[in-house]
C-alpha positions in Angstrom: -3.8 35.7 -41.0 -5.4 33.3 -38.8 -8.0 30.4 -39.4 -9.9 29.7 -36.7 -11.4 26.3 -38.1 -7.8 25.3 -38.1 -6.8 26.1 -34.5 -10.4 24.3 -33.8 -9.1 21.2 -35.9 -5.3 21.3 -34.8 -7.0 21.7 -31.3 -9.3 18.8 -31.4 -6.3 16.6 -33.0 -4.1 17.4 -29.9 -5.9 16.4 -27.7 -7.4 12.8 -29.6 -4.1 12.0 -29.7 -3.4 13.2 -25.6 -7.4 11.2 -25.1 -5.5 7.7 -27.3 -2.3 8.1 -25.3 -3.7 7.9 -22.2 -5.9 4.7 -22.5 -2.9 3.2 -24.2 -1.1 3.6 -21.2 -1.1 1.2 -18.5 0.0 4.0 -15.8 -0.3 8.0 -15.3 2.1 10.7 -13.0 -0.4 13.1 -11.7 0.5 15.0 -8.6 -0.2 12.6 -5.8 -2.7 15.1 -3.1 -1.6 16.7 0.2 -2.3 15.6 3.6 -2.0 19.0 5.4 -4.4 18.3 8.0 -2.7 16.3 11.2 -4.6 13.5 11.7 -7.8 13.5 14.6 -7.0 12.5 17.9 -8.3 9.2 19.6 -11.4 9.3 21.8 -11.6 10.2 25.0 -12.1 7.8 28.2 -14.9 7.9 29.9 -13.4 10.2 32.8 -15.1 9.0 36.3 -18.2 7.1 35.0 -18.6 3.6 36.7 -18.9 0.4 35.6 -22.3 -1.1 35.0 -23.7 -1.5 37.6 -26.0 -4.1 38.5 -25.5 -6.5 36.1 -24.4 -9.3 39.1 -26.1 -12.7 38.0 
């Protein structure tokens, strides 16, 4: 027979144990995020646009 109170108490004790372990360690192992998307392309050039005319002094 499972006692719900004991199950809850055990779950809370285990959660507190894991939390204290995480607080006392300086590093944690986790899964690195996946970088599936390719890098974005550069900006296109200005095509056939001329320079800035009329700026001569």
